[in-house]
LUMKE-100658 format. One line per 3 residues: their letters; for each residue x, y, z of N, C-alpha, C. Coordinates in steps of 0.02 Angstrom, whole numbers. Each point is the difference from the previous one (the first is absolute). Layout:
// residues N
a	X/Y/Z/X/Y/Z/X/Y/Z ~ ...
END
This chain:
// residues 439
mtt	43/-49/5/-23/51/24/48/59/-26 ~ -44/56/-44/58/44/2/-36/75/32 ~ 39/21/11/-21/58/67/0/73/-31
trs	-34/19/-13/-7/86/-25/51/51/57 ~ 56/39/-44/29/49/47/-47/32/14 ~ -11/27/60/-51/49/20/24/72/-17
tkq	-43/31/-14/31/59/-35/-9/52/42 ~ -43/11/66/-22/22/49/58/56/37 ~ 11/37/-10/59/45/38/19/-9/45
spr	64/17/18/36/-33/60/-12/78/53 ~ -8/-25/50/-22/56/59/61/40/14 ~ 63/-24/-5/42/47/-8/46/25/-47
pgl	-28/49/-37/19/29/-78/66/22/-19 ~ 15/16/84/61/32/-19/62/-55/-3 ~ -18/-53/3/58/-47/37/69/-11/-65
pli	-55/-24/-77/34/-25/-38/53/45/-18 ~ -13/68/-5/19/52/-11/47/25/54 ~ 15/-32/20/60/11/58/47/-30/-7
aat	-22/-56/-22/27/-64/-5/61/21/-66 ~ -65/1/-56/60/38/-37/38/38/-23 ~ -23/40/61/48/54/8/63/-16/51
tat	10/-21/24/51/-9/36/58/-82/-24 ~ -44/-53/-33/13/-30/-45/86/11/-17 ~ 2/54/-29/60/47/-37/23/18/44
lpa	7/14/62/47/37/69/42/-52/24 ~ 58/15/-9/63/-47/64/-23/-10/46 ~ 37/-60/25/-30/-34/58/11/34/63
vml	55/53/0/23/46/33/-47/57/34 ~ -25/18/-48/-61/51/15/-57/-26/18 ~ -16/-58/-31/-71/-44/46/22/7/64
ssl	41/-32/23/22/5/62/-3/57/51 ~ 10/75/-37/-1/40/18/-53/44/23 ~ -53/-19/-50/-59/36/-11/-38/-59/55
ava	24/-69/15/-46/-28/46/21/34/68 ~ 69/12/44/8/14/13/-49/94/38 ~ 31/27/-53/-26/55/22/-42/34/1
qpa	-56/-59/-27/-78/6/9/-33/7/63 ~ 7/-15/45/-37/4/43/14/68/35 ~ 77/35/-21/10/69/50/-54/27/-50
aad	-19/4/-48/-47/61/-25/-61/-13/-7 ~ -21/-35/62/-57/-10/37/0/85/19 ~ -72/7/8/-14/45/37/-7/10/83
vrp	75/-12/56/-23/-3/62/12/44/37 ~ -36/32/47/-5/52/46/16/-43/45 ~ 32/54/47/57/-6/78/-93/26/41
qtv	17/-37/45/-66/-30/51/10/100/56 ~ -28/9/14/23/74/22/-20/-4/62 ~ 49/9/63/13/-6/72/-81/31/38
pat	-14/-21/21/-79/25/42/-2/79/37 ~ 2/59/16/-6/62/3/15/-9/117 ~ -34/-55/10/-7/-14/81/49/-57/-3
laa	40/-34/-22/62/-17/-12/75/27/-7 ~ -31/47/-39/70/71/-12/-5/40/51 ~ -33/13/50/-2/36/32/52/-15/75
aie	-48/-80/-1/35/-43/65/75/6/-20 ~ 6/-27/-56/86/2/-16/48/87/11 ~ -30/33/-7/43/80/14/-13/-20/61
aqa	-71/2/46/17/8/62/37/-52/44 ~ -1/-47/-41/78/-29/59/70/2/-2 ~ 16/20/-85/72/47/-24/44/62/56
aav	-97/27/4/9/61/56/34/-10/63 ~ -58/-44/28/8/-9/57/95/-50/40 ~ 10/-41/-47/55/-8/-12/73/60/-1
kag	-17/9/-39/44/93/-22/20/38/69 ~ -66/8/36/-30/42/40/36/-21/56 ~ 19/-74/18/41/-37/44/77/3/17
iip	11/33/-67/71/-20/-5/30/72/22 ~ 67/-4/34/19/66/15/78/23/-43 ~ -10/59/-36/44/24/-23/77/-7/38
aas	46/-35/-31/65/0/6/40/67/35 ~ -11/38/-49/18/85/35/-49/18/61 ~ -43/-26/23/-21/2/63/20/-9/50
vpa	46/-58/-18/15/-43/59/89/28/39 ~ 14/3/26/47/37/45/54/-39/9 ~ 71/4/10/53/-21/-3/21/-30/46
alp	-18/36/41/9/-32/92/-48/10/37 ~ 9/-4/45/-59/-14/34/-21/64/62 ~ -54/13/-10/-16/65/35/27/-9/80
sgl	35/66/5/64/30/84/-45/-26/59 ~ -59/-7/-9/-37/-21/36/-6/-82/28 ~ 24/-29/-62/-7/-71/10/50/-41/10
qpt	64/43/-20/71/2/7/36/-22/85 ~ 45/-54/2/-4/-9/55/63/36/62 ~ -29/48/46/34/54/32/69/-27/17
rvt	45/34/-6/66/-5/48/8/28/46 ~ 47/-50/40/3/38/77/58/-1/4 ~ 41/73/22/55/12/-10/24/2/103
pta	48/-58/26/-8/3/74/54/66/19 ~ 0/24/60/60/50/16/81/5/-18 ~ -1/-63/9/81/18/-11/14/-98/-20
htv	58/-11/-29/29/-65/-32/57/-4/40 ~ 8/-67/13/67/-19/42/33/-36/-74 ~ 83/24/8/24/-11/-60/-7/-89/6
vrg	32/-31/-48/11/-102/-23/67/11/-33 ~ 21/-52/-15/66/-1/-28/-42/0/-90 ~ 43/60/-30/-21/5/-58/-19/67/-14
dtv	-29/24/16/-50/58/0/13/65/-32 ~ -11/9/-24/27/77/-9/-38/51/9 ~ 4/86/4/-47/39/3/-57/7/-66
sgi	30/7/-43/-65/-44/-64/-41/-41/-7 ~ 18/-65/31/-15/-48/-1/-69/3/70 ~ 25/21/35/-37/19/62/-46/59/-23
agr	15/54/-28/-46/52/-40/-64/-34/-37 ~ 33/-41/-27/-35/-38/-76/-49/-54/40 ~ 31/-47/34/-59/-18/46/-61/38/13
ygl	0/58/49/-64/2/19/-19/84/-33 ~ 8/-5/-67/-34/43/-52/24/90/24 ~ 59/-16/41/61/68/-12/36/39/-37
stp	8/36/-1/60/38/-48/71/-8/23 ~ 44/-35/-2/62/18/43/19/58/11 ~ 4/62/-25/-17/61/17/-2/21/83
svl	-55/-23/-21/-47/18/79/9/-46/38 ~ 20/-48/9/41/-70/41/35/46/28 ~ 58/15/-34/79/25/6/-25/58/56
kln	-28/51/-23/-5/46/32/-52/-16/62 ~ -43/-17/17/-25/-34/68/47/-25/40 ~ 69/-27/-22/36/-52/21/55/44/32
nlk	-3/53/-35/74/59/10/51/-48/-55 ~ -7/-42/-46/57/-38/-29/0/39/-59 ~ 57/-8/-50/31/15/-64/6/-53/-42
sns	-4/-18/-77/-6/-34/-24/65/-58/5 ~ 52/18/38/48/-62/22/46/0/42 ~ -97/5/62/14/-29/45/5/-76/18
viy	44/-18/58/-21/-87/12/-35/-5/40 ~ -60/-44/-13/-37/-35/60/2/-57/-5 ~ 6/-31/72/0/-56/8/-37/-53/46
pgq	-16/-66/4/-40/-51/27/-6/37/53 ~ -80/-6/35/-19/25/56/-25/83/-4 ~ 25/41/-36/-12/71/14/-69/13/-42
rik	-34/39/42/-49/50/-17/-36/41/-26 ~ -3/-10/-54/-41/45/-53/-73/16/10 ~ 6/58/4/-47/46/5/-46/-10/-59
lka	-68/14/-23/-33/7/-56/-66/22/15 ~ 2/39/25/-58/50/35/24/62/45 ~ -23/48/-9/23/46/64/-51/-13/35
vaa	19/3/64/-30/2/47/-13/71/58 ~ -76/15/-37/5/89/23/-16/-23/70 ~ 14/48/56/-8/21/57/-62/28/45
paa	-32/-22/29/-48/33/51/-7/72/-12 ~ -51/9/-22/-22/78/35/28/45/46 ~ -16/-57/63/1/27/82/91/-8/-14
kaa	44/-34/-23/46/29/23/52/61/-57 ~ -53/-3/-54/29/52/-38/-10/54/31 ~ -57/25/35/-7/49/14/16/33/72
aap	44/-78/36/46/22/63/83/-1/-27 ~ 9/-11/-74/73/-24/-1/28/48/-6 ~ -31/92/18/72/51/-19/13/27/68
aat	-55/-41/57/33/7/86/62/-42/24 ~ -48/-87/-55/50/-66/34/85/24/-34 ~ 11/12/-74/49/-26/-15/52/58/2
aar	-34/71/40/46/49/20/33/-4/72 ~ -4/-61/55/38/-29/40/21/-55/-7 ~ 11/-46/-53/29/-62/-1/41/-3/-67
tyt	50/-74/41/61/-30/-43/-24/-41/22 ~ 32/-60/-66/28/-51/-1/64/-28/-9 ~ 27/-35/23/54/-23/19/31/-76/-41
vks	12/25/-59/26/-71/-62/25/-52/36 ~ -59/-63/-33/35/-49/16/30/-42/-78 ~ 33/-63/25/39/-51/-44/-48/11/-88
gdt	10/27/-48/-52/-37/-45/-69/69/-25 ~ 3/24/46/-28/65/-8/16/38/-93 ~ -45/25/0/-28/40/-62/-18/62/8
lgg	30/58/-12/-58/75/-2/-59/-17/-20 ~ -26/-26/-45/-76/-22/-19/-38/-49/28 ~ 38/-69/45/-18/-24/41/-47/52/54
iag	51/41/24/11/27/55/-56/66/-16 ~ -23/28/-27/-69/22/-44/-28/-2/10 ~ -20/-76/-25/-56/-42/8/-20/-10/61
rhg	31/-28/30/3/-5/73/-34/36/40 ~ 17/55/-16/-33/48/32/-41/51/-17 ~ -10/-30/-59/-71/47/-35/2/66/-44
vrl	61/-1/-10/48/85/-44/10/-34/-26 ~ 17/46/-54/24/-1/-87/96/14/16 ~ 5/-34/-40/94/-8/6/12/59/-36
sqv	-49/52/-29/33/49/-13/17/67/41 ~ -57/-28/67/3/26/65/57/2/43 ~ 20/-81/-8/72/-11/47/40/19/-11
lsw	7/6/-73/66/43/-36/14/44/0 ~ -61/55/28/-14/49/-18/15/50/85 ~ -23/-66/32/32/2/90/42/-3/10
ngl	45/-35/-15/70/-26/-6/48/41/-53 ~ 2/30/-38/32/9/-65/36/-63/-6 ~ -23/-56/-37/27/-41/-27/-39/-8/-82
kvs	30/-38/-39/-8/-10/-65/-40/-63/-8 ~ -18/-36/-70/-18/-59/22/47/-40/-8 ~ 59/1/-15/51/-5/-14/36/-15/61
sii	2/16/51/28/31/68/9/-87/32 ~ 63/13/29/-12/-71/25/0/3/88 ~ -50/-46/16/-10/15/85/22/-58/33
ypg	34/29/59/22/-60/57/-50/-70/57 ~ 31/-16/17/-44/-46/78/12/57/30 ~ -29/37/54/14/44/51/-10/47/-23
qki	-1/14/-61/-12/89/-12/-66/16/13 ~ -15/63/11/-62/43/38/-52/1/-85 ~ -61/-4/17/-37/24/-76/-31/39/32
rlg	0/64/-12/-75/47/20/-78/-17/-55 ~ -38/-29/38/-64/4/-29/-41/71/1 ~ 16/52/19/-31/62/-1/22/62/5
agt	-6/39/-40/23/74/-5/33/29/43 ~ -51/16/66/50/30/65/68/-21/28 ~ -4/14/49/76/-34/48/-28/-53/18
ava	33/-55/1/-1/-77/37/-13/15/76 ~ -14/-18/20/7/0/87/62/-26/31 ~ 22/-42/-41/52/-15/-2/66/39/0
aap	-15/38/5/54/56/-8/31/29/65 ~ -32/-5/26/31/9/87/66/-45/8 ~ -1/-54/8/89/-25/20/63/-2/-33
akt	-34/68/-85/61/31/-3/38/26/31 ~ -40/52/42/6/62/45/62/-18/41 ~ -5/-44/58/58/-53/10/48/-16/-26
aap	3/-19/-59/51/-21/-38/35/77/-28 ~ -23/47/6/51/67/-35/51/10/-4 ~ 8/16/81/58/19/42/69/-47/-17
att	4/-69/-1/41/-53/-4/16/23/-73 ~ -41/-10/-48/-7/7/-85/46/61/-22 ~ -25/76/36/33/32/-20/60/19/20
rsa	41/-54/32/89/0/11/14/-14/-41 ~ -19/-33/-58/40/-31/-32/-1/20/-95 ~ 55/-4/-16/-16/48/-67/11/-49/-55
syv	1/-87/21/-31/-37/-67/-37/-62/56 ~ -26/-52/-37/-51/-28/44/18/-71/-52 ~ 8/-78/26/11/-51/18/-94/-29/-37
iks	17/-23/-37/-80/-22/-6/-16/-65/32 ~ -64/-22/20/-3/-64/37/-67/-40/-29 ~ -7/-67/-10/-47/-12/-5/-59/21/-7
gdt	-57/6/-44/-57/27/4/-14/72/2 ~ 71/37/-23/-9/93/3/-4/5/-86 ~ -37/52/-2/-6/43/-69/6/61/1
lsg	12/19/-43/38/88/-12/-58/54/35 ~ -62/-30/-33/-35/61/21/1/-16/90 ~ 2/-50/37/17/-6/64/27/11/39
ias	56/14/-39/63/20/8/14/81/-4 ~ -33/10/-32/3/93/5/-54/15/34 ~ -71/-20/19/-24/10/51/23/14/84
rhg	48/-72/-3/18/10/85/61/50/-18 ~ 21/6/-49/48/61/25/-13/67/-17 ~ -67/-4/-23/-19/83/9/23/24/-90
vkl	0/-41/-52/48/49/-59/-69/-17/-33 ~ 2/19/-54/-20/-12/-57/20/-54/-53 ~ -29/-52/-20/1/-82/-66/44/42/-23
aai	-28/42/-59/47/39/-46/47/3/15 ~ 19/22/75/46/7/15/62/-43/-15 ~ -21/-38/57/18/-70/22/36/-59/-102
lsa	-20/45/-48/-30/-47/-56/68/43/-25 ~ -7/65/-5/38/50/-36/72/1/38 ~ 22/-28/55/51/22/56/46/-87/-33
nrl	-41/-43/-16/30/-65/-17/-27/-36/-35 ~ -26/57/-72/10/-42/-100/-38/-45/26 ~ -57/-6/19/-45/-35/13/-70/33/-27
kvt	-50/-72/-37/-75/8/-42/-29/-36/76 ~ -86/27/3/-47/-42/20/32/-74/0 ~ 14/-5/-65/-32/-83/6/76/-52/9
svi	57/77/17/62/-40/28/-6/-68/31 ~ 17/-21/7/29/-86/49/40/26/56 ~ -25/-5/53/54/16/68/12/-88/9
ypg	48/7/62/17/-65/38/14/0/77 ~ -5/-50/41/34/10/44/87/16/18 ~ 17/36/9/85/17/25/12/78/-49
qkl	-44/22/-75/18/46/-13/-7/47/32 ~ 44/36/-22/11/89/64/-25/50/-75 ~ -53/39/51/-35/60/-28/41/51/27
aip	5/57/-57/11/71/32/-81/32/37 ~ 17/35/39/-53/45/28/14/78/-8 ~ -34/19/-33/29/70/-27/-30/53/54
gkt	42/34/23/5/61/39/-9/-6/86 ~ 39/-89/-17/8/-1/97/71/-36/-7 ~ 29/25/51/75/-45/37/-12/-27/59
gtv	50/-33/16/25/-38/25/29/-76/-29 ~ 14/-41/68/28/-60/-17/-22/-52/-31 ~ 28/-35/-67/-44/-48/-34/-8/-84/35
qpa	-81/-9/-5/-16/-63/59/44/-42/-26 ~ 37/-25/47/23/-65/-48/-24/-58/-4 ~ 6/-27/-59/-5/-51/-39/-10/-71/36
ssv	29/-11/56/31/-78/31/-73/-8/39 ~ -38/49/15/-66/19/33/-47/-28/-63 ~ -9/-26/-70/-42/-12/-28/19/-73/-25
tpl	-75/-54/4/2/-57/-18/1/28/-89 ~ 45/-56/-67/-30/19/-58/-42/-42/-35 ~ -30/0/-28/-43/-66/-14/40/-63/-28
vps	49/0/-42/38/-44/-1/75/30/8 ~ 18/-76/37/92/14/45/47/24/-47 ~ 45/-1/8/58/19/-42/54/-68/3
sfl	-19/-36/55/39/-78/-12/-15/-60/-10 ~ 9/-33/-5/-36/-98/-14/17/-28/3 ~ 19/-75/35/56/-52/15/64/33/-19
gyt	10/83/55/86/0/21/7/63/-57 ~ -41/4/-58/35/8/-39/-32/91/-5 ~ 46/50/-5/-46/68/-8/17/25/-73
ypa	-74/37/-8/-18/13/-87/27/68/-17 ~ 6/24/-55/29/96/-4/-42/12/30 ~ -23/86/-2/-50/-2/19/-49/46/-50
avv	35/31/-51/-48/-12/-72/-41/-45/-29 ~ 40/-62/51/-64/-74/-29/-67/-9/53 ~ 59/33/57/-52/-34/78/-56/87/-24
ssa	19/39/-21/-60/72/-15/-40/-21/-53 ~ 19/-64/-61/-65/4/-37/-34/-55/35 ~ 29/-44/32/-40/-50/42/-57/29/26
nkn	13/57/51/-53/6/39/-34/56/-52 ~ 24/28/-37/-83/13/-28/-17/-53/-43 ~ 15/-29/-29/-47/-38/-30/-37/-37/46
kal	26/-24/83/-33/-19/44/-69/45/22 ~ 21/72/-24/-33/54/27/-68/-19/-39 ~ 2/3/-66/-47/-29/-67/-52/-49/8
lna	42/-53/30/-36/-63/10/-44/17/42 ~ 30/17/44/-53/20/63/-52/38/-14 ~ -9/28/-23/-40/67/-23/-42/-34/-72
spv	-3/-55/-39/-14/-54/-37/-63/-35/25 ~ -74/-35/-47/-27/-31/21/31/-62/-1 ~ 23/-57/-10/25/-63/-15/-24/-60/48
psl	-4/-52/-69/-50/-60/9/33/-27/76 ~ -26/-42/35/5/-57/58/48/-51/-23 ~ 28/-38/70/40/-44/-45/-14/-54/-32
aqm	-72/-4/17/-19/-74/-47/-23/34/-60 ~ -18/45/-12/-18/61/-86/75/-27/-42 ~ 54/33/49/73/-7/-25/-4/-56/-12
qsi	-6/-63/8/20/-51/12/-19/-26/-87 ~ -62/8/-8/-39/-33/-38/21/51/-68 ~ 19/54/15/18/35/-59/69/-19/-21
vad	35/-2/54/77/-51/-40/19/-67/-29 ~ -66/-7/25/-19/-84/-34/-11/10/-99 ~ -46/33/22/-64/33/-49/59/-3/-60
tar	39/51/-4/54/47/-16/58/-63/-31 ~ 2/-30/44/53/-70/-36/-30/-36/-22 ~ -34/-51/-3/-30/-16/-29/-49/38/-62
rmg	24/62/-12/-15/56/-94/70/-25/-3 ~ 54/2/34/62/25/-22/46/-84/-21 ~ -48/-65/33/42/-32/-38/56/-19/56
vdp	-9/13/86/36/-40/39/-62/-42/45 ~ 37/-35/59/-46/-27/35/-29/33/46 ~ -43/5/39/-36/29/24/25/-12/71
ala	15/-64/16/26/-3/49/81/14/35 ~ 30/11/-75/66/32/20/-11/71/23 ~ -39/44/-55/0/64/6/-45/6/66
qaf	-35/-25/40/-42/9/68/72/-14/52 ~ 55/-46/-14/36/-13/35/52/62/-4 ~ 24/31/-25/22/63/1/-27/36/10
ayq	-47/31/8/-55/53/45/-6/-19/60 ~ -18/-68/5/19/-5/82/62/18/29 ~ 41/-28/-26/64/-7/66/18/86/-36
esg	-5/45/-48/22/73/10/-55/38/15 ~ -41/-16/18/-63/73/31/-45/-35/35 ~ -40/-51/-11/-56/-61/42/-47/47/-40
fnq	24/34/-84/-71/7/-22/-23/93/10 ~ 46/-8/24/4/83/43/-2/62/-48 ~ -50/32/-50/45/54/-40/23/56/5
rav	-10/-1/92/35/84/22/75/-20/17 ~ 31/-61/-2/62/-22/33/26/45/-43 ~ 70/51/40/43/19/-24/79/-17/34
spa	39/-1/-44/60/-18/33/60/36/8 ~ 59/10/51/22/71/-2/45/-22/-91 ~ 0/-48/-43/36/-1/-46/-38/58/-47
nai	-58/-1/9/-76/30/-32/1/-46/-52 ~ -10/-80/51/-38/-40/-57/-81/10/17 ~ -38/-18/-52/-85/66/-2/-34/-91/8
gtm	-45/24/39/-85/-55/-1/41/-71/21 ~ -69/-40/-23/-13/-55/5/80/-53/-17 ~ 25/14/-89/33/-39/-18/67/27/24
qvi	-7/50/28/93/36/48/19/-11/-58 ~ -2/69/-78/38/7/-32/29/68/-2 ~ 58/3/-30/24/72/17/28/34/-64
pss	-17/81/-7/-20/18/-52/37/-12/-30 ~ 69/-12/-22/52/-28/-71/-22/-68/-22 ~ -30/-59/38/-29/-37/-18/-80/-13/-33
gdw	-24/75/45/-77/-2/-33/28/27/-73 ~ 29/46/-12/35/14/-75/11/-67/-35 ~ 40/-34/23/17/-50/-52/-58/-41/-13
asd	-51/1/47/-75/-48/-5/-33/62/-74 ~ -19/25/-6/-7/73/-41/7/-44/-65 ~ 84/-29/-1/9/-10/-67/-11/-39/0
lvg	-8/-63/48/-23/-52/-21/-73/-21/-11 ~ -32/38/-1/-81/-1/-24/-26/59/-10 ~ 38/45/-36/-5/28/-74/-39/75/27
rkl	3/8/61/-30/74/23/29/20/67 ~ -8/54/15/16/41/74/-72/-33/51 ~ 42/-37/35/-30/-5/82/2/57/46
nll	-36/-11/41/6/36/74/-4/-42/60 ~ 51/-4/45/6/-48/41/-54/-3/70 ~ -45/76/-13/-6/17/65/-96/-16/-27
dpy	2/-26/-68/-81/-23/-34/11/-93/39 ~ -59/-21/39/7/-72/6/13/-50/-50 ~ -49/9/-65/0/-27/-53/77/-5/6
dna	25/49/-64/66/21/-8/55/-25/38 ~ 12/5/60/16/-39/38/46/-62/27 ~ -75/-43/-29/-14/-55/-31/31/-30/-62
tag	-23/50/-40/38/-41/-72/70/37/15 ~ 17/46/5/97/14/14/34/-79/44 ~ -27/-12/68/22/-59/21/-3/-48/-44
vai	-57/-30/-26/-10/-53/-47/51/-14/-66 ~ -5/73/-28/31/16/-75/95/-32/45 ~ 18/34/64/54/-25/18/15/-77/-22
irq	-44/-18/38/9/-85/40/10/-40/-81 ~ -66/23/-36/10/-37/-89/78/32/-17 ~ 26/37/-10/47/-8/-7/53/-27/14
lir	18/11/73/48/-38/28/24/-79/-16 ~ -99/-46/-2/-6/-39/-18/23/-28/-62 ~ 2/46/-59/7/-14/-76/77/3/23
tsk	35/23/36/95/25/-24/30/-34/59 ~ -14/-32/52/35/-31/33/-10/-48/-4 ~ 64/-59/25/3/-66/-15/-35/-61/31
nld	-28/38/62/-71/-54/34/-50/71/17 ~ -37/-49/42/-42/56/39/20/11/61 ~ 39/-23/48/33/-4/56/47/81/-23
yai	8/2/-54/60/65/-34/-45/45/-2 ~ -49/-12/-29/-48/56/-29/-33/38/76 ~ -21/-57/59/-19/27/71/38/41/9
agy	72/-29/29/58/63/16/6/57/-21 ~ -16/2/-75/28/64/-38/-70/44/21 ~ -38/-25/1/-41/66/51/-3/35/44
yqg	52/-32/37/-1/17/101/70/6/-27 ~ 68/1/-33/95/12/1/-6/41/-61 ~ -43/-23/-60/34/49/-41/24/-79/-66
qys	-42/-1/-59/39/-41/-50/54/5/-5 ~ 53/48/-29/66/-8/12/32/0/44 ~ -11/13/58/28/-17/89/1/-78/1
vsk	-54/-16/-37/7/-72/38/31/-51/-76 ~ 16/19/-61/27/-51/-20/75/8/4 ~ 15/85/11/82/18/18/16/-26/67
hgm	-42/-2/54/14/-23/91/-44/-49/10 ~ -23/-38/-54/-47/-48/51/-36/15/40 ~ -55/-19/48/-36/3/30/16/33/60
ytd	-14/49/53/22/10/63/-29/-40/34 ~ 24/-13/82/-34/-36/37/-89/24/0 ~ 4/67/14/-82/18/0/-26/-4/-50
tkh	19/-9/-71/-18/-22/-33/-43/-83/-30 ~ 45/-30/43/-38/-60/-16/-47/-11/44 ~ -7/25/63/-62/20/42/-43/17/-19
yva	-10/14/-43/-39/59/-49/-29/-48/-61 ~ 50/-5/-30/-37/-61/-44/-34/-62/34 ~ 26/-11/45/-47/-70/45/-57/33/21
aik	8/36/12/-78/67/23/-43/-3/-46 ~ 14/28/-49/-45/8/-57/-16/-84/-44 ~ 33/-69/-1/-15/-46/11/-55/-18/29
ahr	-6/5/74/-36/-13/45/-72/33/2 ~ -10/48/-15/-39/57/-33/-26/-40/-42 ~ 40/-20/-49/-71/-8/-62/-21/-76/-3
rtf	32/-26/45/-63/-74/6/-32/-2/60 ~ -2/62/45/-57/22/19/-70/40/-27 ~ 18/15/-52/-32/49/-45/-13/-54/-79
s	21/-56/-9/-36/-30/-53/-36/-46/17
END
């Protein structure tokens, strides 16, 4: 049975034409058309409802409002929240302290601490010394009564006193004490010296009247321990300026027991010097030293007596620390210091051996060359440095330790030429025994 093809029209009349048209196109172009066709569709983006957009904007504004701008944040804590620094009234010096370090520790300036304690930039401080950090104001009642009280008071200087310390303890200014006594900041004071604490005439002036008849019979005066130029002038009824001029002295000049002073305008016999006991005798172990050497020794003794020095324990610590720093056995250095002076920085011998390590000035010059700077034997730290430097050099240049120890006592050249004297051998044995004690 044959079937006739229906002539009914196709429901999609455009397709045969498209097929006929695309049949002639390359395959690549066909694939491109296939991919591109969906994009040609009319796709409209969905719009965000107005209520949702408003909600998003409100949330963003809230987040932004909760952020603090960086420029508004302070770089440091407000002063009210910072910890408060409590500065004590004073600081006790410990080993290794410096004035600048103490000032920095308490938030103070170095110049203010120096001024408060009447110190200079090169002043020596030592363990145990009290450094004031605050000026303690005197009570108002005392201040009101000061003119009447200070007019009739004097103070007798004791060992270790300073003008600034005396002024502070009596509630007066240092400048007032200097003015009342005709002194300067650099003036030296001595134990037994009378310091006026007021502008008026001191109550203690009465005894001077009884002494006047005896002193007016002298054309000169031999100084005793505790004397001062102003006190001598007052007792003899002459002006201090006249005493200074007649003896070519200054207010800051150092005087010492046994020294003779000319008393201008007076006549009479000279007070015998034999009645005066000098600070340093002229002989030791049967040997009498030249007058010039003994005179220098007395001057150095007077200076050390008038200066604050470390205690024996503090000086021992200074010697040990210096030895460690300079590469010398601390026990050996302490043995020398103990044998020479018992750690006493005020010790001065008739040979003018000075301080804890008993170093004479010429040996001090040698020690200065060894360490490369000028050493002051009156300074406790420099004195220790001088002694330890000499010990170190003797050890380096002697044939053994015994000869090095002997060289400190007898002199290295003398030991090498003459050998050890009997007393030198005893000295060496003592040093070695002390060294075992301090080891």
